[in-house]
ZARO-219177 format. One record per residue (C-alpha): residue number from 1; x, y, z. Coordinates in steps of 0.05 Angstrom, whole numbers, plus 32768, in hexadecimal, padded with zeros to 4 digits. Each point is the difference from the previous one (the first is absolute). Layout:
REM ZARO-219177
nr / X / Y / Z
NUM / X / Y / Z
...
REM end
This chain:
REM ZARO-219177
nr / X / Y / Z
1 / 7E6C / 705F / 8C78
2 / 7FCA / 7FE2 / 7FC9
3 / 8022 / 8007 / 7FBE
4 / 7FE5 / 802F / 7FC7
5 / 7FCA / 7FEC / 7FCD
6 / 8037 / 801A / 7FBD
7 / 7FD4 / 7FE3 / 7FD7
8 / 7FC4 / 8038 / 8011
9 / 8033 / 803B / 7FF5
10 / 8003 / 8026 / 7FC9
11 / 8035 / 7FFE / 7FC9
12 / 802B / 8034 / 801D
13 / 7FF4 / 7FEB / 8043
14 / 801E / 7FC3 / 7FEA
15 / 8047 / 801F / 7FDF
16 / 7FFE / 802F / 8046
17 / 8002 / 7FC0 / 8029
18 / 802B / 7FEB / 7FCF
19 / 803D / 801F / 801B
20 / 8002 / 7FE7 / 803F
21 / 7FCE / 7FB6 / 7FF5
22 / 801A / 7FD5 / 7FCC
23 / 7FB6 / 7FDB / 8004
24 / 7FE3 / 804B / 7FEB
25 / 802D / 7FED / 7FC3
26 / 7FE0 / 7FB4 / 7FF1
27 / 7FB9 / 8020 / 8005
28 / 8015 / 802C / 7FCD
29 / 8021 / 7FD4 / 7FCF
30 / 7FC8 / 7FD7 / 8008
31 / 7FCE / 8030 / 7FE7
32 / 802B / 8013 / 7FC5
33 / 802A / 7FBD / 7FE7
34 / 7FC4 / 7FF2 / 7FD5
35 / 7FF0 / 8044 / 7FE2
36 / 8056 / 8006 / 7FF3
37 / 7FFC / 7FC0 / 7FDE
38 / 7FBF / 8007 / 7FD3
39 / 8028 / 8046 / 7FEB
40 / 8046 / 7FDC / 7FED
41 / 7FE3 / 7FC4 / 7FE6
42 / 7FD5 / 8030 / 7FD0
43 / 8037 / 802A / 7FFA
44 / 8035 / 7FCA / 7FEF
45 / 7FDB / 7FCB / 7FDB
46 / 802B / 7FCC / 8035
47 / 7FE4 / 7FF0 / 8041
48 / 804E / 7FF0 / 800D
49 / 8012 / 803F / 7FF5
50 / 7FC0 / 801E / 802D
51 / 801D / 7FDB / 803A
52 / 8040 / 8020 / 7FFC
53 / 7FE4 / 8046 / 7FF1
54 / 7FD3 / 7FFB / 8042
55 / 8036 / 7FE3 / 802B
56 / 802B / 8042 / 7FE9
57 / 7FC7 / 802F / 800C
58 / 7FF8 / 7FE8 / 804B
59 / 8038 / 7FF6 / 800B
60 / 8011 / 804C / 7FE2
61 / 7FC8 / 8014 / 802C
62 / 801F / 7FE6 / 8048
63 / 8039 / 802E / 7FEC
64 / 7FE2 / 803D / 7FF6
65 / 7FC7 / 7FF6 / 8034
66 / 8015 / 803C / 8024
67 / 7FF6 / 802F / 7FC7
68 / 7FBB / 7FEC / 7FF2
69 / 7FD6 / 8041 / 8011
70 / 7FB0 / 7FF2 / 7FFF
71 / 7FFC / 804B / 7FF3
72 / 8019 / 7FF9 / 7FBE
73 / 7FD3 / 7FC6 / 7FF0
74 / 7FE2 / 7FBB / 8012
75 / 8034 / 7FC4 / 8010
76 / 7FE2 / 7FD8 / 7FC2
77 / 800F / 803C / 7FD0
78 / 804A / 7FFD / 8027
79 / 8002 / 7FC3 / 7FFA
80 / 7FEE / 7FF7 / 7FAE
81 / 8029 / 803F / 7FF8
82 / 8038 / 7FD5 / 800E
83 / 7FEA / 7FC1 / 7FD8
84 / 7FF4 / 8033 / 7FC4
85 / 8052 / 8016 / 8009
86 / 801A / 7FB5 / 8006
87 / 7FD7 / 7FEE / 7FC8
88 / 801F / 803B / 7FD5
89 / 803A / 7FE2 / 8023
90 / 7FFF / 7FBA / 7FE7
91 / 7FE6 / 8015 / 7FB4
92 / 8046 / 8036 / 7FFC
93 / 802F / 7FD7 / 801A
94 / 7FDB / 7FBD / 7FE3
95 / 800D / 7FE0 / 803F
96 / 7FDC / 8000 / 8049
97 / 8039 / 8015 / 803B
98 / 7FFC / 7FE4 / 8042
99 / 8022 / 8039 / 801E
100 / 7FCF / 8016 / 8034
101 / 7FFF / 7FBB / 8012
102 / 8049 / 7FEC / 8006
103 / 7FFD / 8044 / 802C
104 / 7FD2 / 7FDC / 802C
105 / 8025 / 7FBB / 7FFF
106 / 7FCE / 7FE0 / 7FE0
107 / 7FFE / 7FB9 / 7FE2
108 / 7FEE / 7FF9 / 7FB3
109 / 7FC1 / 7FE6 / 7FFA
110 / 7FF6 / 7FB6 / 7FEC
111 / 7FB8 / 7FF6 / 7FD1
112 / 7FEA / 7FC6 / 7FF7
113 / 7FCA / 7FE9 / 7FB9
114 / 7FBD / 800A / 8037
115 / 8021 / 8047 / 801B
116 / 8009 / 8018 / 7FB1
117 / 7FB9 / 7FE2 / 7FF9
118 / 7FE2 / 8024 / 8039
119 / 8017 / 8040 / 7FE3
120 / 7FDE / 7FF4 / 7FB6
121 / 7FBD / 7FDF / 801D
122 / 8004 / 804D / 8029
123 / 7FFB / 8028 / 7FC1
124 / 7FAF / 7FE0 / 7FE4
125 / 7FF5 / 7FC7 / 7FCF
126 / 7FFF / 800E / 7FBA
127 / 7FB8 / 800C / 7FFB
128 / 7FF9 / 8038 / 802E
129 / 8043 / 8023 / 7FDE
130 / 7FDE / 7FF5 / 7FBB
131 / 7FBB / 8021 / 8024
132 / 8028 / 8036 / 8016
133 / 802D / 8011 / 7FC6
134 / 7FB5 / 8005 / 7FDC
135 / 7FE6 / 8039 / 8026
136 / 8006 / 8041 / 7FE9
137 / 803E / 8027 / 8011
138 / 7FEE / 803B / 8036
139 / 7FDB / 7FBB / 8024
140 / 8035 / 7FD3 / 7FF3
141 / 803B / 8036 / 8021
142 / 7FD4 / 8007 / 8039
143 / 7FF3 / 7FAD / 800E
144 / 8048 / 7FF8 / 8000
145 / 8019 / 8039 / 8022
146 / 7FCB / 7FF4 / 803E
147 / 7FF8 / 7FBC / 8000
148 / 8045 / 7FD7 / 7FE3
149 / 802C / 8040 / 8018
150 / 7FD7 / 800D / 803D
151 / 8009 / 8049 / 7FF8
152 / 7FD2 / 8032 / 802A
153 / 7FCB / 8027 / 7FD8
154 / 8027 / 8044 / 800C
155 / 803B / 7FE4 / 7FE0
156 / 7FE1 / 7FE9 / 7FC4
157 / 7FD2 / 8037 / 7FF5
158 / 8040 / 802E / 7FF6
159 / 8020 / 7FD3 / 7FD9
160 / 7FBE / 7FFB / 7FCD
161 / 7FF2 / 804B / 800F
162 / 7FC2 / 7FF3 / 801F
163 / 7FD6 / 8006 / 8037
164 / 7FF7 / 7FC7 / 8037
165 / 7FBB / 7FFB / 7FEC
166 / 8011 / 7FE9 / 7FBD
167 / 8032 / 7FD8 / 800D
168 / 7FD3 / 7FD8 / 8033
169 / 7FC8 / 8004 / 7FC3
170 / 8036 / 7FDA / 7FCB
171 / 8016 / 7FCD / 802F
172 / 7FC0 / 7FEC / 801C
173 / 7FE7 / 7FFB / 7FB0
174 / 8037 / 7FDD / 7FEC
175 / 7FFB / 7FCA / 8036
176 / 7FB6 / 8005 / 7FE9
177 / 800A / 7FEA / 7FBE
178 / 8037 / 7FD1 / 8017
179 / 7FCA / 7FD8 / 8024
180 / 7FCF / 8008 / 7FD6
181 / 802D / 7FD9 / 7FC1
182 / 801A / 7FD2 / 8035
183 / 7FB6 / 7FE3 / 8016
184 / 7FE4 / 7FFF / 7FBA
185 / 8040 / 7FD5 / 7FEE
186 / 7FE8 / 7FCC / 8033
REM end
């Protein structure tokens, strides 16, 4: 029997398949590892904390995989919900827990300087962050939500209390303004 091409599966299909096939979880992890690292790097300001929190989120997701319900929301929203919970817990306790990783029997992660630099590089270079900071607030929020946090338009529209079309326009205008300023500086 030929192996299924898991890269073509939706996130929800990967989580369902992941109950029986660890390869599906690997594909899901690959899709969201960078987004998690960026999310936590931005929130904590530290690459090492971002790596620890990312590992704990994926371990927690693995441990609660059977509880994922696609009818309640997207796999991405579910994963970022776990991430927000882990971040709040880390801030409250002033440390990153490793409970889920211990339950799963996962070894502590060892990061090299290159690993930490890769996490830092995921964000953006300083010039891009400066250009982002110069955008009007509504465009900046939309670009951060869509591009850096990789959230979907419906979720952003709900949070920003506007229509999806307005969010799309804000993202488009923000990116166009950043591109224009970047090209003008060269």
